C-alpha angles and dihedrals in degrees: 000000000000086000089067091055092051091048092049092048092051093044096052096038086060093050099042102092095055102024098107093046095050122091104187125140090239108080105319100063095037091047092053092048090053093045094050091048092052092045089054090048091052097043094103099026115108116226140148103199130031131181120201110200113204089016097170110187092351093260094147095042090051090054093046096046090056092056102033129026108222144125108286129191125185124194127189139165092225116082090199093054089050090049090054091047093051089050090064090065093213111193113249094011134118127183129206138180113241147116130266095234094053107040111188094219135100124254120282097006102133137059092202134026117191131189120186125189094327105088093089087062095059114106090196105041096163091053090048091055092046089052092049089052091048096053094044122096116238107282092021124142130240110200116189123182122180146138120255152127138205134207121055092334091055091047091053091049094046099043104029119011098042091049092050094046093054092198095127097267108147111174143346134210137157130253092274091057091049091048091053090048091050092051091049089052091055103265126129107228109228100173139014118181137172105222103183134339104318096348117108141169123213123186126199130184126215114232109266090214 
């Protein structure tokens, strides 16, 4: 599984310098669609601290900081993506290198955790969700947006195409699979939406009790 992390790091390090300027279906366009959808969802939601897991160049945090002053933290596996994010000098934001399944943050430190177009790269998805739950405050939201399918197409991606591509992709599922995974992790799913084609956003809430 560590091989997937190394492949993802190499893949996104290579893309970092031109990621924001690109508008290709693969990654850049889908990432921006997900980020804009989550920013719209959070426009009227009050929060003080937000963590973006798999933040890339800080595209989502940049959008959010312009509409809502708060304490923002971005985490990504790619040092080059983090370097690009830091270069934007977004007010109220810090960026760190790290992995989704081992978040370097204390318990209950964030009101919101977001994850945009990176979950299918995680070799330990259940651990990543458990970590999101851990760092959220009671009543906090976990918003996950990704691209994926299930059925025979998902099986082909997971067992054949992803292994051949060697870009760090680990697994794919649809919004229903993500919702089930969230519920198993301990979240209450509050919203599950198909945004466009295979792109979806699923939101879970941590028990306030």
